[in-house]
N, C-alpha and C positions, 0 to 999 in steps of 0.2 A: 166725135159726139153725134154726128149725123148717122154714122154706121150703127151706133148703139140704139138710137131712136128707131131706125129702120128694122133692126133685129127684133125689138120689142113689138113693133107694129106687126111684123110677120108672125111672131109668136102668138099674139092676140088673135090674129086672123085665123091661124091654124087651130087654136083652141076653140074659137067660135064655130069653125067648120066641124070639128070633132064632136062638139056638143049637139049640133044640129043633125049630124049623121052618125050618131053613136050606135044606132041599131045596125046600120050598114057596116060600120067598122067591126062590131062584135060578130056579125054574120061572116064577114071575110076572115076574121081571126079563127072562128070555129071551123070554117071550111078548110083553111090551111092546116089547122091542127089535125082535123080528121084525115086529111090527105097524107100528112106526115105519119100519123099513127097507122093508117092502112098500109102504107109503103113499108114501114118497119115490120108489121105483122106478116105481110106476104114475103118479105125477104128473110126474116129470122123468126119463124113460128115457134121454135123450140125455146127461145128466150122469153117470149111473151106467155106462152102456155106451158 
């Protein structure tokens, strides 16, 4: 019972943090996506183009 309550608390805390820092999260995801795309493009240009 205590474990469930603790998990819910942590989940709410994480959600609150995500809402407050949504721009940062989006920025990080975009940066990671661009990095992955760039690496794919440089390694296999024939597949992309």
